[in-house]
C-alpha angles and dihedrals in degrees: 000000000000118000111277090014088107092057089046090050089051093050092051094047089044090050094049095044092082117081091217093055094047089051087052090052092049091052092048088051084073092053142292120315140186122249091252092052090048090051097051100089093048131089094218139092123275093244087054091054091047087055092054089047088051093055091049088049095048088050090054094241094115136023127200139211130196120213111179106313097339123091115199125197130203137172119267111236094235098026095125095031095111092052091046091052093047093050090046091054092052098047115123113272089236091058090052092049092051088052092053089046090052090051092049095049090047089057092054 
């Protein structure tokens, strides 16, 4: 694992460990949204939602852009790449063999 990759991995998993943040990520998978739009479905204060968004942003899962008074968030293309790579490395060997078999059969 590259230097600092363990810390990046920890940040992503910690960010996604919370149900509210996972729901925000699911919403952002449909496209960018403002903080107020992201806050609508939650029974929590706007500052609390902003804190959740900050955790996701520090983990590199989302990025934000401010235009005037509106801050809009969107998913980063490779925000979860570190976690996906780690999970892929730890898949069962049998799963990897089945994947290779499927690729081989698909070529035939």
